[in-house]
C-alpha beads as a LAMMPS data file, in Angstrom:
LAMMPS data file: protein, C-alpha beads

69 atoms
68 bonds

1 atom types
1 bond types

-500.0 500.0 xlo xhi
-500.0 500.0 ylo yhi
-500.0 500.0 zlo zhi

Masses

1 110.0

Atoms # bond

1 1 1 -63.397 -235.986 35.987
2 1 1 -64.655 -234.380 39.106
3 1 1 -64.033 -236.084 42.371
4 1 1 -65.870 -235.352 45.699
5 1 1 -63.728 -233.659 48.336
6 1 1 -65.032 -236.242 50.936
7 1 1 -67.137 -239.301 50.865
8 1 1 -70.907 -238.897 51.618
9 1 1 -71.696 -241.406 54.324
10 1 1 -74.783 -244.035 53.740
11 1 1 -76.812 -242.611 56.564
12 1 1 -76.185 -238.885 55.028
13 1 1 -77.117 -240.057 51.732
14 1 1 -80.172 -242.038 52.982
15 1 1 -81.611 -239.075 55.012
16 1 1 -81.554 -237.113 51.774
17 1 1 -83.542 -239.608 49.982
18 1 1 -86.283 -240.210 52.767
19 1 1 -88.238 -237.391 50.871
20 1 1 -88.687 -239.002 47.759
21 1 1 -91.953 -240.801 48.038
22 1 1 -94.409 -242.236 45.848
23 1 1 -97.996 -240.395 45.825
24 1 1 -101.163 -242.174 45.512
25 1 1 -102.909 -241.915 42.282
26 1 1 -106.097 -239.462 41.921
27 1 1 -109.087 -241.068 41.302
28 1 1 -111.983 -239.798 39.272
29 1 1 -115.663 -240.922 38.899
30 1 1 -117.062 -241.414 35.521
31 1 1 -120.353 -239.373 35.014
32 1 1 -122.033 -241.959 32.623
33 1 1 -121.035 -245.306 34.116
34 1 1 -120.253 -244.228 37.782
35 1 1 -117.002 -246.383 37.552
36 1 1 -113.911 -245.143 39.443
37 1 1 -110.572 -244.849 37.546
38 1 1 -107.548 -242.939 37.375
39 1 1 -107.388 -239.440 35.658
40 1 1 -106.254 -239.481 32.110
41 1 1 -106.791 -243.160 31.632
42 1 1 -109.006 -245.267 29.628
43 1 1 -110.831 -247.915 31.453
44 1 1 -113.096 -251.076 30.628
45 1 1 -116.515 -251.276 31.868
46 1 1 -118.869 -254.199 30.789
47 1 1 -116.898 -255.013 27.691
48 1 1 -116.471 -251.501 26.469
49 1 1 -113.722 -248.960 26.726
50 1 1 -114.508 -245.522 28.017
51 1 1 -112.220 -242.459 28.007
52 1 1 -113.418 -238.822 29.275
53 1 1 -116.753 -240.218 29.747
54 1 1 -117.369 -241.372 26.011
55 1 1 -117.177 -244.871 24.557
56 1 1 -114.131 -245.484 22.450
57 1 1 -114.209 -249.163 21.991
58 1 1 -117.341 -251.023 21.802
59 1 1 -117.113 -254.636 22.771
60 1 1 -119.206 -257.260 20.911
61 1 1 -122.191 -258.793 22.315
62 1 1 -123.012 -262.565 22.645
63 1 1 -125.269 -262.331 19.970
64 1 1 -122.730 -260.755 17.656
65 1 1 -120.453 -263.842 17.918
66 1 1 -120.351 -265.829 14.743
67 1 1 -120.173 -269.585 14.860
68 1 1 -117.427 -271.217 12.883
69 1 1 -117.979 -274.954 11.915

Bonds

1 1 1 2
2 1 2 3
3 1 3 4
4 1 4 5
5 1 5 6
6 1 6 7
7 1 7 8
8 1 8 9
9 1 9 10
10 1 10 11
11 1 11 12
12 1 12 13
13 1 13 14
14 1 14 15
15 1 15 16
16 1 16 17
17 1 17 18
18 1 18 19
19 1 19 20
20 1 20 21
21 1 21 22
22 1 22 23
23 1 23 24
24 1 24 25
25 1 25 26
26 1 26 27
27 1 27 28
28 1 28 29
29 1 29 30
30 1 30 31
31 1 31 32
32 1 32 33
33 1 33 34
34 1 34 35
35 1 35 36
36 1 36 37
37 1 37 38
38 1 38 39
39 1 39 40
40 1 40 41
41 1 41 42
42 1 42 43
43 1 43 44
44 1 44 45
45 1 45 46
46 1 46 47
47 1 47 48
48 1 48 49
49 1 49 50
50 1 50 51
51 1 51 52
52 1 52 53
53 1 53 54
54 1 54 55
55 1 55 56
56 1 56 57
57 1 57 58
58 1 58 59
59 1 59 60
60 1 60 61
61 1 61 62
62 1 62 63
63 1 63 64
64 1 64 65
65 1 65 66
66 1 66 67
67 1 67 68
68 1 68 69
């Protein structure tokens, strides 16, 4: 098993890790709905799910609801 020749101090270790930063996600605007969303992600708009500008899942309307007695 490998052993380090000398211990790396906390300061030196933390200096090296300062460059690991989270990047902000890229935002796209849907050409059909005008809704802002992340790239390569489906999004909900007015009860319907859209992906790549196309409706993937159609939500049901209030008229489509069936009343159960």
